[in-house]
C-alpha positions as a Python dict, from the first residue, in 0.01 Angstrom:
ca = {
    (1, 'X'): (0, 0, 0),
    (2, 'X'): (329, -156, 100),
    (3, 'X'): (676, -101, -41),
    (4, 'X'): (985, -316, 7),
    (5, 'X'): (1322, -164, -73),
    (6, 'X'): (1631, -380, -101),
    (7, 'X'): (1983, -247, -88),
    (8, 'X'): (2142, -544, -257),
    (9, 'X'): (1917, -549, -564),
    (10, 'X'): (1992, -397, -903),
    (11, 'X'): (1726, -133, -834),
    (12, 'X'): (1846, -10, -495),
    (13, 'X'): (1773, 360, -550),
    (14, 'X'): (1491, 392, -297),
    (15, 'X'): (1684, 195, -35),
    (16, 'X'): (1992, 410, -89),
    (17, 'X'): (1794, 735, -83),
    (18, 'X'): (1618, 623, 236),
    (19, 'X'): (1946, 523, 404),
    (20, 'X'): (2117, 849, 313),
    (21, 'X'): (1826, 1049, 456),
    (22, 'X'): (1848, 853, 783),
    (23, 'X'): (2220, 932, 802),
    (24, 'X'): (2130, 1301, 759),
    (25, 'X'): (1908, 1280, 1068),
    (26, 'X'): (1558, 1235, 925),
    (27, 'X'): (1315, 1002, 1097),
    (28, 'X'): (1246, 678, 908),
    (29, 'X'): (893, 792, 822),
    (30, 'X'): (1007, 1134, 701),
    (31, 'X'): (1287, 975, 497),
    (32, 'X'): (1039, 737, 332),
    (33, 'X'): (796, 1018, 257),
    (34, 'X'): (1028, 1290, 133),
    (35, 'X'): (1341, 1126, -2),
    (36, 'X'): (1222, 830, -207),
    (37, 'X'): (1048, 811, -543),
    (38, 'X'): (790, 573, -397),
    (39, 'X'): (718, 816, -115),
    (40, 'X'): (676, 1109, -353),
    (41, 'X'): (435, 912, -573),
    (42, 'X'): (236, 778, -275),
    (43, 'X'): (206, 1127, -125),
    (44, 'X'): (97, 1267, -462),
    (45, 'X'): (-180, 1007, -478),
    (46, 'X'): (-319, 1088, -136),
    (47, 'X'): (-128, 852, 90),
    (48, 'X'): (-42, 1073, 385),
    (49, 'X'): (45, 816, 652),
    (50, 'X'): (384, 648, 625),
    (51, 'X'): (496, 376, 867),
    (52, 'X'): (822, 184, 853),
    (53, 'X'): (727, -177, 932),
    (54, 'X'): (1075, -323, 903),
    (55, 'X'): (1422, -168, 897),
    (56, 'X'): (1690, -436, 865),
    (57, 'X'): (2031, -286, 803),
    (58, 'X'): (2208, -624, 806),
    (59, 'X'): (1996, -764, 522),
    (60, 'X'): (1957, -417, 366),
    (61, 'X'): (1578, -430, 361),
    (62, 'X'): (1315, -169, 441),
    (63, 'X'): (941, -233, 439),
    (64, 'X'): (714, 71, 444),
    (65, 'X'): (336, 89, 468),
    (66, 'X'): (151, 379, 307),
    (67, 'X'): (-206, 462, 411),
    (68, 'X'): (-461, 725, 319),
}
């Protein structure tokens, strides 16, 4: 499963939560897993591997891959 979070969209909650967690010192994978709604739901459904494929702060875009 793959998630794309955009910081400039109307629904930027996951991007903002992810970015704030990074600023607090979490790794990108840990931020995706523990601080975003998508991460919580993926983890709940058995996706235990989280990999940040793209982290573009200029374009405010994060792409995360979730695997079982």
